[in-house]
C-alpha positions as CSV (number, residue, x, y, z in Angstrom):
1,M,0.0,-0.1,0.0
2,L,1.4,3.4,-0.8
3,S,1.8,6.4,1.3
4,L,2.2,10.0,0.4
5,Q,5.7,9.9,1.9
6,D,6.3,7.6,-1.1
7,I,5.5,10.0,-3.7
8,T,7.3,13.0,-4.9
9,P,5.4,15.5,-7.4
10,L,7.5,16.8,-10.2
11,V,6.6,20.1,-11.8
12,L,8.3,21.5,-15.0
13,T,8.1,25.2,-15.6
14,F,8.9,28.1,-17.8
15,N,7.2,31.3,-17.2
16,E,4.3,29.6,-15.3
17,A,3.3,32.6,-13.2
18,P,-0.3,32.5,-14.2
19,N,-0.7,29.0,-13.0
20,L,1.8,27.9,-10.7
21,E,0.5,28.8,-7.6
22,R,-2.8,27.2,-8.0
23,T,-1.1,23.8,-8.8
24,L,1.3,24.1,-5.6
25,K,-1.3,24.8,-3.3
26,R,-2.8,21.4,-4.1
27,L,0.4,19.8,-3.3
28,Q,0.9,20.9,0.2
29,W,0.7,17.2,1.4
30,A,3.9,16.3,-0.2
31,T,7.1,16.3,1.9
32,E,9.0,17.5,-1.0
33,I,8.0,19.1,-4.3
34,V,10.7,19.3,-7.1
35,V,10.1,22.2,-9.5
36,L,12.5,22.0,-12.5
37,D,12.4,25.4,-14.2
38,S,13.8,26.1,-17.6
39,G,14.9,29.9,-16.7
40,S,11.8,31.6,-16.3
41,T,11.7,35.5,-16.5
42,D,8.4,35.9,-14.8
43,A,7.5,35.4,-11.1
44,T,7.6,31.6,-11.6
45,Q,10.7,31.1,-9.5
46,Q,9.6,33.2,-6.6
47,I,6.2,31.5,-6.5
48,A,7.8,28.3,-6.5
49,T,10.4,29.1,-3.6
50,S,7.3,30.8,-1.6
51,F,6.2,27.1,-0.9
52,P,8.3,25.8,2.2
53,N,8.1,22.3,0.6
54,V,9.5,23.1,-2.8
55,R,12.9,22.5,-4.1
56,L,13.5,24.6,-7.2
57,E,16.2,23.3,-9.7
58,T,16.9,24.9,-13.0
59,R,18.0,23.4,-16.2
60,A,18.5,25.1,-19.6
61,F,15.6,23.6,-22.0
62,D,16.5,21.3,-24.9
63,D,13.5,19.1,-25.4
64,H,10.7,17.7,-23.3
65,T,11.7,14.3,-23.1
66,T,15.2,15.0,-21.8
67,Q,14.0,17.7,-19.3
68,W,11.4,15.3,-17.7
69,N,14.0,12.4,-17.6
70,H,16.3,14.7,-15.8
71,G,13.7,15.8,-13.5
72,V,12.9,12.3,-12.3
73,T,16.7,11.8,-11.5
74,L,16.3,14.8,-8.9
75,V,13.4,12.9,-7.2
76,A,14.5,10.8,-4.0
77,T,11.3,8.7,-3.3
78,A,10.4,5.5,-5.4
79,W,7.2,7.0,-6.8
80,V,6.9,10.2,-9.1
81,L,3.9,12.2,-9.6
82,A,4.6,14.1,-12.7
83,L,2.6,17.1,-13.4
84,D,2.4,20.0,-15.7
85,A,2.3,23.5,-14.1
86,D,-1.3,23.9,-15.2
87,Y,-2.6,20.5,-13.6
88,V,-4.6,21.2,-10.4
89,L,-5.4,18.0,-8.4
90,G,-9.1,17.4,-7.9
91,T,-10.6,17.0,-4.6
92,G,-9.8,13.6,-2.8
93,F,-6.7,12.9,-5.3
94,E,-4.2,12.7,-2.3
95,E,-6.6,10.5,-0.5
96,E,-6.8,8.0,-3.5
97,L,-2.8,8.2,-3.6
98,S,-2.5,7.0,-0.2
99,G,-4.9,4.0,-0.7
100,L,-3.5,2.6,-4.0
101,P,-2.1,-0.8,-3.6
102,G,1.0,0.2,-5.4
103,D,1.0,-3.1,-7.6
104,A,1.3,-1.2,-11.1
105,D,4.2,0.3,-12.7
106,A,2.3,3.4,-13.4
107,Y,-1.3,4.8,-12.9
108,D,-2.8,7.4,-15.5
109,A,-5.5,10.1,-14.7
110,A,-8.1,11.6,-16.5
111,F,-8.9,15.7,-16.8
112,R,-11.3,17.9,-16.7
113,Y,-10.8,20.9,-19.1
114,L,-10.9,24.4,-17.8
115,V,-11.5,27.4,-19.7
116,F,-11.0,30.7,-17.9
117,G,-11.6,28.6,-14.7
118,K,-14.6,27.2,-15.6
119,A,-14.8,23.4,-16.5
120,L,-16.1,22.3,-20.0
121,R,-18.4,19.2,-20.2
122,A,-15.9,17.4,-22.4
123,S,-12.5,18.0,-24.2
124,L,-10.1,16.0,-26.5
125,Y,-7.7,16.0,-23.7
126,P,-6.6,12.1,-23.3
127,P,-5.6,10.5,-19.8
128,R,-2.0,10.6,-18.9
129,A,0.2,8.4,-17.0
130,V,1.2,10.8,-14.0
131,L,2.2,8.5,-11.2
132,F,4.9,6.0,-11.7
133,Q,7.7,4.0,-10.1
134,K,10.8,5.6,-10.8
135,S,13.1,2.6,-11.3
136,R,10.5,1.2,-13.9
137,C,9.3,3.8,-16.3
138,T,11.1,6.4,-18.5
139,Y,10.1,9.0,-21.0
140,V,10.5,8.8,-24.6
141,E,10.0,11.1,-27.5
142,D,6.6,11.4,-29.0
143,G,6.2,14.0,-31.9
144,H,5.6,17.4,-30.2
145,T,5.8,15.8,-26.8
146,Q,7.0,13.0,-24.4
147,A,5.3,9.8,-23.5
148,L,6.1,7.6,-20.5
149,H,7.1,4.3,-21.3
150,V,5.4,1.7,-18.9
151,P,6.8,-1.6,-19.3
152,G,4.5,-3.4,-17.1
153,M,1.0,-2.8,-15.5
154,L,-0.9,0.3,-16.1
155,G,-3.3,1.2,-13.3
156,H,-6.2,3.8,-13.4
157,L,-6.8,6.7,-11.1
158,Q,-10.4,7.5,-10.5
159,T,-10.1,11.3,-9.4
160,R,-9.5,13.6,-12.3
161,I,-7.0,16.5,-12.5
162,D,-8.2,19.9,-13.6
163,H,-6.4,21.0,-16.9
164,D,-6.4,25.0,-16.1
165,D,-4.0,26.7,-18.1
166,R,-4.4,30.7,-17.7
167,K,-1.2,31.8,-19.9
168,P,-2.1,34.3,-22.6
169,L,-3.6,33.4,-26.1
170,T,-0.2,34.7,-27.8
171,R,1.8,32.0,-25.7
172,W,-0.7,29.4,-26.6
173,L,-0.2,30.2,-30.4
174,S,3.9,30.4,-30.3
175,S,3.8,27.0,-28.5
176,Q,1.2,25.4,-31.1
177,D,3.4,26.2,-34.0
178,K,6.5,24.6,-32.4
179,Y,4.4,21.6,-31.8
180,A,2.9,21.4,-35.2
181,L,6.3,21.5,-36.7
182,L,7.6,18.5,-34.5
183,E,4.2,16.5,-35.2
184,S,4.4,17.0,-38.8
185,K,7.8,15.4,-38.9
186,K,6.6,12.5,-36.6
187,L,3.5,11.8,-38.9
188,S,5.5,12.1,-42.1
189,A,7.9,9.5,-40.6
190,T,5.6,7.0,-39.5
191,D,4.2,3.9,-41.5
192,P,0.7,5.0,-42.3
193,A,-0.7,1.5,-41.5
194,K,0.4,2.1,-37.8
195,L,-1.4,5.8,-37.6
196,R,-4.6,6.4,-35.6
197,L,-7.8,7.5,-37.5
198,Q,-7.5,11.1,-36.5
199,D,-3.7,11.1,-37.7
200,K,-4.7,9.5,-41.0
201,L,-7.0,12.5,-41.4
202,R,-4.1,14.8,-40.8
203,L,-2.0,13.4,-43.3
204,T,-4.8,14.2,-46.0
205,M,-3.7,17.9,-45.0
206,W,-7.2,19.0,-44.8
207,A,-9.8,16.6,-43.5
208,A,-8.9,16.8,-39.9
209,I,-9.7,20.7,-39.8
210,P,-13.5,20.6,-40.5
211,A,-13.8,17.0,-38.5
212,S,-11.8,18.6,-35.4
213,L,-14.7,21.4,-35.3
214,I,-17.5,19.2,-35.8
215,Y,-16.1,16.7,-33.4
216,T,-15.6,19.1,-30.8
217,L,-18.7,21.1,-31.0
218,L,-21.0,18.5,-31.7
219,V,-19.8,15.0,-30.6
220,K,-18.1,16.4,-27.3
221,G,-20.8,18.9,-26.8
222,T,-18.9,21.9,-26.1
223,L,-21.2,24.0,-28.2
224,W,-23.5,23.6,-25.1
225,D,-20.6,25.4,-23.0
226,G,-21.1,28.8,-24.7
227,W,-18.4,31.0,-25.6
228,R,-16.0,28.9,-23.5
229,G,-16.8,26.1,-25.6
230,W,-16.2,28.0,-28.9
231,Y,-12.9,29.2,-27.4
232,Y,-11.7,25.7,-26.9
233,A,-13.2,24.5,-30.3
234,L,-11.4,27.2,-32.3
235,Q,-8.2,26.5,-30.5
236,R,-8.4,22.7,-31.5
237,L,-9.3,24.2,-35.3
238,L,-6.3,26.5,-35.1
239,A,-4.1,23.8,-33.9
240,E,-5.2,21.5,-36.9
241,M,-4.9,24.3,-39.4
242,L,-1.2,25.0,-38.2
243,L,-0.2,21.2,-38.4
244,A,-1.8,21.1,-41.9
245,L,0.2,24.1,-43.0
246,R,3.6,22.3,-41.6
247,L,2.4,19.2,-43.8
248,I,1.9,21.3,-46.6
249,E,5.1,23.2,-46.3
250,K,7.1,19.9,-45.9
251,K,5.6,18.4,-48.8
252,L,6.3,21.5,-51.0
253,K,9.7,21.5,-50.0
254,D,10.3,17.7,-50.4
255,D,8.7,18.1,-54.0
256,H,10.7,21.2,-54.9
């Protein structure tokens, strides 16, 4: 049976002042939180060090996979709770952690997606492995982001995490373009037979764009979340458009 003393939260940051305090407030049960910062120029580091259980470390960013794996090496406990700086633990999360049997290599969690502090009824954000045994799991590159390689059993947490990113829209747009470039390289290099349906649609360089809007608004039902639902749906639409542009750009360069 796990205890909270067996678990260290690990949070990666870069200019996360709009988010970090809310995240750290829900981690006050932890003996130690490791915050690995990439050289923030806002108040991120000051916010982190205002919490007595935070150990702030810094490392220049090269890529997400290497940064996460480095962060894991800084953790002293057997279990790591890996969180983005805009992940806020749901009510009862620590109680569930302390009651886990600990017989899995990792546990994933589902998310509530918040827009301007209010939850949507649904989103496209998938469950992610967030709690894992340090000695058993490692991060590997996966397109624009990283994925946790879990060699054995994957368990499932019942308590959800709130994804509540309040950084400016300009920051989101800048990040999405970088993600689109990396994702286009991954999709172009992958055997089409191994791709998911949504990735096959993306490779058409047009079909994923209207499909994303229709699926988000009507199938997921964000249309009924008012302007917050439209805000999220249009964000997903823009993300698909940027990816399509990067795929077209690559095709044109290859054909030149």
